[in-house]
C-alpha positions as CSV (number, residue, x, y, z in Angstrom):
1,M,-20.0,-5.7,10.6
2,E,-21.0,-3.5,7.6
3,N,-18.5,-0.9,6.4
4,T,-20.2,2.5,6.9
5,A,-17.4,4.6,5.3
6,S,-18.5,6.8,2.5
7,Q,-17.2,6.3,-1.0
8,F,-15.0,9.4,-0.5
9,D,-13.6,7.8,2.6
10,L,-12.8,4.6,0.8
11,V,-10.9,6.4,-2.0
12,G,-9.2,8.7,0.6
13,Q,-8.1,5.7,2.8
14,L,-6.9,3.8,-0.2
15,R,-4.8,6.7,-1.6
16,A,-3.4,7.4,1.9
17,L,-2.3,3.8,2.3
18,I,-0.8,3.7,-1.2
19,A,1.2,6.9,-0.4
20,Q,2.5,5.4,2.8
21,R,3.4,2.2,1.0
22,N,5.2,4.1,-1.6
23,E,7.2,6.0,1.0
24,A,8.2,2.7,2.7
25,A,9.1,1.2,-0.6
26,E,11.4,4.2,-1.4
27,A,13.0,3.9,2.1
28,F,13.5,0.2,1.4
29,D,15.3,1.0,-1.9
30,I,17.5,3.6,-0.3
31,F,18.5,1.3,2.6
32,K,19.0,-1.6,0.2
33,Q,21.4,0.5,-1.9
34,A,23.3,1.7,1.2
35,A,23.6,-1.9,2.5
36,A,25.0,-3.0,-0.9
37,M,27.5,-0.2,-1.0
38,A,28.7,-0.3,2.6
39,P,28.0,-3.6,4.3
40,A,28.2,-3.5,8.1
41,A,31.5,-4.9,9.3
42,D,32.1,-3.6,12.8
43,L,29.0,-1.9,14.3
44,P,29.0,-0.8,17.9
45,A,26.7,-2.8,20.1
46,G,23.1,-1.9,19.7
47,E,23.5,0.0,16.4
48,L,21.4,-1.0,13.4
49,S,22.9,-1.8,10.0
50,S,21.6,-0.7,6.7
51,N,20.5,-4.3,6.2
52,D,18.4,-4.1,9.4
53,A,16.8,-0.8,8.2
54,A,16.1,-2.4,4.8
55,E,14.3,-5.3,6.5
56,A,12.2,-2.9,8.6
57,A,11.2,-0.9,5.6
58,A,10.3,-4.1,3.7
59,E,8.1,-5.1,6.7
60,E,6.4,-1.7,6.5
61,V,5.6,-2.3,2.8
62,D,4.0,-5.6,3.7
63,T,2.0,-4.0,6.5
64,F,0.6,-1.3,4.2
65,R,-0.2,-3.9,1.6
66,S,-2.2,-5.9,4.2
67,Q,-4.0,-2.7,5.3
68,T,-4.9,-1.9,1.8
69,E,-6.3,-5.4,1.2
70,G,-8.3,-5.0,4.4
71,V,-9.8,-1.7,3.3
72,I,-10.8,-3.2,-0.1
73,A,-12.1,-6.4,1.4
74,S,-14.3,-4.5,3.9
75,A,-16.0,-2.4,1.2
76,N,-19.3,-3.7,-0.2
77,D,-20.0,-3.9,-3.9
78,D,-21.8,-0.6,-4.1
79,E,-19.0,1.2,-2.3
80,L,-16.4,-0.3,-4.6
81,L,-18.3,0.7,-7.7
82,G,-19.0,4.2,-6.4
83,A,-15.4,4.7,-5.3
84,Y,-14.1,3.6,-8.7
85,Q,-16.4,6.0,-10.5
86,Q,-15.2,8.8,-8.2
87,T,-11.6,8.2,-9.3
88,G,-12.4,8.7,-13.0
89,G,-10.6,5.4,-13.7
90,E,-7.4,7.0,-14.8
91,V,-4.7,4.7,-16.0
92,G,-1.7,5.0,-13.6
93,D,-3.9,5.9,-10.7
94,L,-3.0,3.2,-8.2
95,G,-6.2,3.8,-6.2
96,A,-8.4,3.4,-9.4
97,E,-6.4,0.4,-10.5
98,T,-6.7,-1.3,-7.1
99,L,-10.4,-0.7,-7.1
100,L,-10.8,-2.0,-10.6
101,D,-8.8,-5.1,-9.8
102,E,-11.2,-5.9,-6.9
103,I,-14.2,-5.1,-9.1
104,R,-13.0,-7.6,-11.7
105,R,-12.1,-10.1,-9.0
106,R,-15.7,-9.9,-7.7
107,A,-17.0,-10.0,-11.3
108,L,-19.1,-6.8,-10.7
109,G,-18.6,-5.3,-14.2
110,E,-20.3,-8.2,-16.0
C-alpha cells in the first residue's frame, strides 16, 4: 500500500513522535532516579514501585521508536527527500536528522 501522506504530514508525524518519545524518555529518567534514591521495600499490595514506572516509561520509548521507524519506512523516496528539504536540514533537528539518516541509508543523495 502506497503512503499517501503529504510531505508536510510526514514531517509533522515524525516531529510528533519524536516529541512523545522525548517525553517518555524524560519520564524514564525521573522514575529511574526516584527508584535509585528510594527503592521499594514494603509496598502495599497492588501499588507500583518506581522501578515498575521506569520499566513502563522505557517500554513507551521503545514503542515510539518503533512507530518512528514505521513512519520512515512507509515513506517513498520522493516523500523522504521532500520532507527533508522542508525541514531546512538544521543540525540538532531530530526530524531532519532522522530523515537524513534514512536518505543516506537508501543512498538517495548519491
